N, C-alpha and C positions, 0 to 999 in steps of 0.2 A: 099550401095554407100557411097560417102563421107559425104553426109548429115546425114546418119544414124550413122556413126562412129565419126564424128567430129575429125578425126585423126589429129595428129600434123603435118603430112606431107601434109595436104590438101591444104595449102596455100604457098607452097614453091615458087611459082612464079605466073605470070599472068595466065598461063595455069591452075595452081591449083585452082585459084579463079574461072576461067570460069567453071572448072569441078564441083566445089562445087555448083555454081549457077545452072548448068544443072541438077545435081543430086537432087537439092532441088526444082525442078520445080513443084512438086505436090506430091500426096500421094504415087506415085511410087518411091519417093526419099529415101526409106528405113526407113521412120518414121512410127512407129506402134502406132496408137492412143490408144491402150490398154495397153501400157507399160509406166512406169515411165520415166521421162527425162533421168535419169542415165542409162537406158537400150537402149535409142535411140542415146545418145550422150556420147562420152568419156569425162567424168568429173573427171578423175583421177588426173588432174592437176589444179583443181579448188576447192575453198570452197565457200559456199553461205552465204551472209549476208542478214538477213530478217528484215522487219520493225516491229518486235515484240521483246519482252524482257523487260529489265528495262532501265530507263532513262540513256542515254549515254553509254549503254551497250547492243546493239542489239544482238539477238541470231545469232550464226553462226553454219552452218551445214558442217561437214567435208566432204572431198572428198570420204572417205570410206562410209559414210552414204548416200551420193548421189548415189554412185555406187550400194548400197544395196537397192535402190528404194525409197528414201525419196521423199515425195511430200506432199503438203498441199495447202491451199487456195491462198498462195502467190507465189507458184512455182509448176507447174503442167503441164501435157500434155493436149493439146487441144484435145477434144474427136473427133473432126471432121477431123482435118488435121495432127495431131501428133506433132504440134509445141511445143517446150519447151517454156512455157508461164510464164511470170513474171507479178505479180500484186502488185502494191505499192500504198496504200492509203495515202492521204495527212497527215493524223493524226498519221502516224506510228512513231515508236521509231527511233531516230537518234543517230549517233555517237557523241562523245564530240566535234568533230571538224566540224560538219556540222549542218545546220538548216533543212536539208531535209532528208526524209527517203529513203530507197532503198530496192529493192529485186534484188541483184546483185552478180555476181560471181567475185571472186578475184583469180588471178593466184597464184598457189602454185608450189613447187618443188616436184619431185617424192618421196623424203624422208619425205614429209609432212611439211617441213619448208616453210615460205613465200618466193615466188619468189622475187629476187632482182638482176636483171641482169645488167651488165654494158652497157653503150652506146658504143657498139662495134658490128662488124658484121652486120647481117640483122635480124631484129626482126619484125614479122608480126602477127597481129590479123586480122582475116577475119570472116565474118558472113553474113548470109542472114536472114533478119528480116522483120517484119511488125509491125508498131505501130498502134494499133487499137483505143486507147483512150489516151488523154493526156490533162491535164488542161491548160498548157501553153507550156512548153518544158521539155524534158527528155533527160538525157545522156544515150546513148545506147552502148558506148564504151569509154574506157579511157586508156591512159598511165599515170600511177601515180608514183610519187616519192616514192622510198623506203627509205633505210637508206644510209647515205653517205659512199662512197667508199674511197674518198680522206679524209685525216685527216684535221681537222680545219674547217670543214663546219658545220653550224648550222643545227639541225634537221628541217625538213619541212613536213607539212601535205598536201601540195598542189598537185594537178594533174599537169603533164606536159601539157596534153591536154585532152579535152572532146569533143566527137562527139554528137551534140545536134540535136534532131528532134523536130520541133515545131508543134503546133496544126494547123497552117496554111499550113503545108506541107514543110515548109522551113527546109533545113538541113544546119547547121553551124558547123564550127570547132573552138572551143575556145582553144587558146593557152595561157598558163600563161606567163606573161611578165618576171618573174623571180621567184625563189623559195619562195619569201616572200610577193609578192604584187599581183596586179590585173591581169585580163585576157582580152585578145583581141579576139573578135569573128569575124570569117571570113565567110561570106555567100558563100555557095558552089553550091547548086542546090535546086530544089523542087521536092518532090514526094508526091502524094496525100495520105491523111490519109487512113490507112488500106491497102495500096498497098505494095506488097513485093518488096524489093530491096536488093542489096548486097553491102557491104562495106569492104574495107581493109585499115588498118592503119599500115604503115611501118616506122620504125626508123632505120637508118643505122649509122655506126660508125662515119661518117663525120658530123652527126647532121642533115641529110636530113630527113624531115618528108614527107611521100607521102600518101595522102588520095585518095582512089579510090572509087567512087560511080558508081555501074553498069559498071565498067571498065574505066570510065573517071577519069583520074588522075590529081591531083593538088598537087604541092610541096610547102613546107615551110621550113624555117630554124629554128632548135631548138635554143632558146635563150641560150647563152653560159653559163649562170649561172647553168644550169642543168647538165653540163657534168661530174661533180664529184660525182653525186648521182647514186645509183642503181635505177632501174625502174621495174614496173610490169604492166601487163594488167588487166583491169576490163571489164566486159561485162554484160549487163542485162538492168535493169530498175531503174535508179537513178532519180526519179522525182525531178524537180527543183521548186516545189511549196510546201508550208506547209499550213495546215489548220486544222480545227476541224472535218470535215465531213468524216466519215469512208467510204462513198460511192463514194467520189471524189478521183481520182488518175489516174495513168498511167498503161496501159497494153502493154507489148512488147512481141511479138512472135518471136522465133528464129527457123529457119529451117536448119541452118548450123552454125557451130562454129569451128574454128581451130586456132591454134597458131603454129608458127615456129620460131626457133632461129638458 
């Protein structure tokens, strides 16, 4: 089913999201607990960043390696329900531009280059997830700035938006104010810790951001400063706390994952 393939067409519209939710309803959703994540999900357009490696240079795992069955203690298949599971301890290695570690997928192109799509057409990330532990809050999906498409724009390392799940069950959408400064967080809804839910994040060429949680949609307007930049999706477990305890961190389970452009 859709949950098993994570096919790029699975989120073509509202009906696609509904189908992905239905297919991910349980162990009959096509997820095999005995297979690596790359055999249950189509990860051919993703690479994985892990909370290990050297300072400011986390380890990344290529889409080819993911397809070949890569798994470890930070990225694995849950043995009971087949979920693609991300674990991210607070003391993990971070990038140079972040204080927080992550076990997170980054969108790639079919030729292996980093995705960097223009704000045009309809671009959607959809997933079915459950957050089972989180110290405070964790980003489970992002649209991130890539490289500038218009000339004369300064490079930026900011996300356009991050979908946050809090330990209280609160779900919020953080939208960056502009490519250089702070973020405004918008409360959306509440889902109890450990409970499965589905989300989709859509950005269209007119700058409309549509976030849907279990089919309930909320719309926002992309700040105009982002229009000249390429964008890419991220999905997984980007914990928003840092610490020294290797046993404290966030665990996020994915039952479906799809991208469409």
